[in-house]
C-alpha positions in Angstrom: 211.5 83.5 208.5 208.3 82.3 206.8 207.8 81.1 203.2 204.6 82.2 201.6 203.2 82.5 198.1 203.2 85.9 196.3 199.4 85.8 195.9 199.2 86.2 199.7 201.0 89.7 199.6 199.0 92.3 201.4 196.8 89.7 203.2 196.7 88.9 206.9 197.8 85.5 208.1 198.3 83.8 211.5 201.9 83.0 212.5 202.2 79.2 212.9 204.7 79.6 215.8 203.3 82.4 218.0 199.8 82.4 216.8 199.6 86.2 216.3 198.3 87.9 213.1 200.9 89.0 210.6 200.5 91.2 207.5 202.3 89.7 204.5 204.4 92.5 202.9 204.3 93.3 199.2 207.3 92.7 197.0 208.2 96.4 197.0 208.1 96.6 200.9 210.2 93.4 201.2 212.8 94.8 198.8 213.0 98.1 200.6 213.5 96.3 203.9 216.3 94.2 202.5 218.0 97.2 201.0 217.8 99.1 204.3 219.3 96.2 206.1 222.2 95.9 203.7 223.0 99.6 203.7 226.4 100.6 205.4 226.0 101.7 209.0 227.2 105.2 210.1 230.4 105.3 212.0 230.2 105.6 215.8 230.6 108.9 217.5 234.2 109.8 218.3 234.9 108.7 221.8 235.8 111.0 224.6 239.5 110.9 225.4 240.6 109.8 228.8 244.0 109.3 230.5 246.7 111.4 232.2 247.7 114.7 230.7 250.9 116.6 231.6 250.7 120.3 231.0 253.1 123.3 231.4 250.4 125.8 232.3 247.2 124.7 234.0 244.1 125.5 231.8 241.3 127.5 233.0 238.3 125.7 234.5 235.9 126.8 231.7 238.2 125.8 228.9 239.4 122.3 229.8 238.4 120.7 226.6 241.1 118.6 225.1 241.4 120.9 222.1 241.9 124.0 224.1 245.1 122.9 225.9 248.6 122.1 224.8 250.2 119.0 226.2 253.9 118.4 226.6 253.5 114.6 226.9 250.8 111.9 227.2 251.3 108.2 227.8 250.3 106.7 224.5 250.3 107.4 220.8 247.9 108.9 218.2 247.5 105.6 216.4 246.5 103.9 219.6 243.9 106.6 220.2 242.4 106.1 216.8 242.1 102.3 217.1 241.0 102.1 220.7 237.7 100.4 221.2 236.6 102.3 224.3 237.4 105.6 226.1 239.0 103.7 229.0 241.7 102.2 226.8 242.5 105.3 224.7 245.8 107.1 224.8 247.3 109.8 222.6 250.1 112.4 222.8 251.4 115.6 221.4 249.9 119.0 220.8 246.3 119.1 219.5 245.1 121.7 217.1 242.4 124.2 218.1 240.0 122.6 215.7 240.2 119.2 217.3 237.8 119.2 220.2 236.1 116.4 222.0 232.8 116.6 223.8 231.7 114.5 226.6 232.4 114.0 230.3 235.8 115.2 231.4 236.0 113.4 234.7 238.0 110.6 233.0 240.9 113.0 232.3 243.6 113.5 235.0 245.5 116.8 234.7 249.0 116.8 236.2 251.3 119.9 236.1 254.9 119.3 235.0 256.0 121.3 238.0 254.1 118.9 240.3 255.9 115.9 238.7 259.3 117.6 239.3 258.5 118.3 242.9 257.3 114.8 243.5 260.5 113.3 242.0 262.6 115.7 244.1 260.7 114.7 247.2 261.2 111.0 246.5 264.9 111.5 245.9 265.3 113.5 249.1 263.5 110.9 251.2 265.7 108.1 249.7 268.9 110.0 250.5 267.8 110.7 254.0 266.8 107.1 254.6 270.1 105.9 253.2 272.1 108.3 255.4 270.2 107.3 258.4 270.6 103.6 257.8 274.3 104.0 257.2 274.7 106.0 260.4 272.8 103.4 262.5 274.8 100.5 261.0 278.1 102.4 261.6 277.2 103.2 265.2 276.3 99.5 266.0 279.2 97.9 264.2 282.1 96.8 266.5 285.4 98.6 266.3 288.0 96.9 264.2 291.1 95.6 265.9 294.1 97.9 266.0 296.7 97.2 263.3 300.3 96.6 264.4 302.0 99.9 264.9 298.8 101.8 265.6 298.1 103.4 269.0 296.1 100.9 271.1 292.6 101.9 272.0 292.4 100.7 275.6 293.1 98.1 278.2 293.2 94.4 277.5 292.1 91.7 279.9 294.1 88.4 279.9 293.0 85.3 281.7 294.8 81.9 282.0 295.4 78.8 284.0 298.7 77.2 285.2 298.9 73.4 285.8 301.5 70.9 287.0 301.6 67.1 287.4 302.1 65.7 290.9 302.0 62.2 289.3 302.7 61.2 285.7 299.1 60.6 284.8 297.4 63.3 287.0 297.2 67.0 286.2 296.5 69.5 289.0 296.0 73.2 289.3 299.2 75.0 290.3 297.8 77.1 293.2 299.8 80.2 294.2 301.9 80.2 291.1 303.1 83.5 289.7 302.3 85.2 286.4 304.2 88.4 285.5 303.7 90.5 282.3 306.4 93.1 281.3 306.3 95.5 278.4 308.9 94.4 275.8 309.4 97.7 274.1 311.2 99.4 277.0 313.0 98.7 280.3 312.5 100.2 283.7 314.8 102.9 285.1 315.2 100.8 288.2 315.0 97.1 288.1 312.5 95.3 290.2 313.5 93.5 293.4 312.6 89.9 293.8 311.7 89.7 297.4 308.0 89.1 297.8 307.5 88.3 294.1 308.6 84.6 294.4 306.0 81.8 294.6 307.4 80.7 298.0 307.0 84.2 299.5 303.6 83.3 301.0 301.6 85.8 303.0 302.4 88.7 300.6 299.5 90.7 299.2 300.3 91.6 295.6 297.9 94.5 295.7 300.0 96.2 298.4 303.5 94.9 297.7 305.7 97.8 296.4 307.5 95.7 293.7 304.1 94.4 292.4 302.8 97.9 292.3 306.0 99.1 290.6 305.4 96.5 287.8 301.8 97.7 287.4 302.9 101.3 287.2 305.6 100.4 284.6 302.8 99.1 282.4 302.9 95.4 283.3 301.0 93.1 285.6 301.7 90.8 288.5 299.3 88.1 289.8 299.1 84.8 291.7 296.9 81.9 290.7 293.9 80.8 292.8 293.0 77.4 294.1 292.0 76.3 290.6 295.2 77.6 289.0 293.4 80.5 287.3 294.6 84.0 287.0 293.2 87.3 285.6 295.1 90.5 284.8 294.4 93.7 283.0 297.1 95.2 280.8 296.9 99.0 280.1 297.2 98.5 276.3 297.9 96.1 273.5 301.4 95.4 272.5 304.4 93.1 272.9 305.0 91.7 276.4 307.5 89.4 278.1 305.5 86.8 280.0 307.0 84.9 283.0 305.2 82.0 284.6 306.8 80.5 287.8 305.4 77.3 289.3 304.7 77.0 293.0 304.9 73.2 293.1 306.9 71.9 290.1 310.7 71.7 290.7 313.6 71.7 288.3 316.4 69.2 288.4 318.8 71.6 286.7 318.9 75.1 288.4 320.7 76.8 285.4 318.9 79.3 283.2 319.7 79.5 279.4 322.0 82.5 278.8 319.8 84.3 276.2 316.8 84.1 278.6 318.9 85.2 281.5 320.1 88.3 279.7 316.6 89.3 278.8 315.4 88.8 282.3 318.2 90.9 283.7 316.8 94.0 281.9 313.9 93.8 284.5 315.3 92.0 287.5 318.8 92.3 289.1 318.9 88.7 290.1 316.6 86.4 288.0 318.1 83.3 289.6 316.9 84.4 293.0 313.4 85.0 291.6 313.1 81.6 290.0 315.2 79.5 292.3 314.4 75.8 291.9 310.9 76.3 290.5 310.0 75.4 286.9 309.3 78.5 284.8 308.3 79.6 281.4 309.6 82.8 279.8 308.3 83.9 276.4 307.5 87.1 274.4 304.1 87.5 272.9 302.0 90.1 271.1 298.8 90.6 273.0 295.8 92.0 271.1 292.2 92.5 271.9 290.4 90.2 272.4 293.2 88.1 274.1 292.5 84.3 274.0 292.8 82.4 277.3 296.3 81.1 278.2 297.0 77.7 279.7 300.4 76.3 280.5 301.4 72.9 282.0 304.8 73.1 283.7 305.3 69.3 283.4 304.1 68.9 279.9 
């Protein structure tokens, strides 16, 4: 901005800053320039709409102006479309009258059929259901079987392991080698009771796998076994359930040869002469529910 006297209007001067020649305008030209600068500017051209349009019937290629289609929904509102500063941020919704048309590039408009949306939603739901069913099936197949409840039919055999000990001296514990462990089902009794010869710990040289009475006990649903050099034994019972368990020591001896009467009556259901089976050996007679998995058993005859 330069300040100059009125008498210089219409003359040519040299700009003190750039050095170029400038023509000083007259008062009328200066007023016209100020009036043109202060005049209101024309509103900008109406922007081209952009966004995602959902339609029921796909419009024809040659008539895809916004004004020639009818939308069921559009993500936005008319007020937002009117106040948006640029086409990339516009959004509006609802049917548009035939008079309202917009001109400009249409590549910023995405047309989506309502049928396509429904098919995509159905496909996503179907994939989710199939994935859930597959994951549930895989998890069920890999999960361990729950233990059988009391009273239910057992699912299979049960392996039972244990160890029998005795004390040759008060402060020393030793494995009771060649001791006897017998398991008998408690829910029934045999038609013929088992003979005792060959089943006693002192009957050495008898192979339990071939002894007829030992095989009869196994066939009845029980088990008969002798301990090894470490006092360990391992048997397989045909099913879960309640069993009478009889441990007979090979080395520990009793001072009193009598057997309590309740125990004697229970043992007579399986053996005709329990006293001959036990003799002077220490023993342990108990009834126990055996379930899978069976915990290891350990018994010390001199404890």
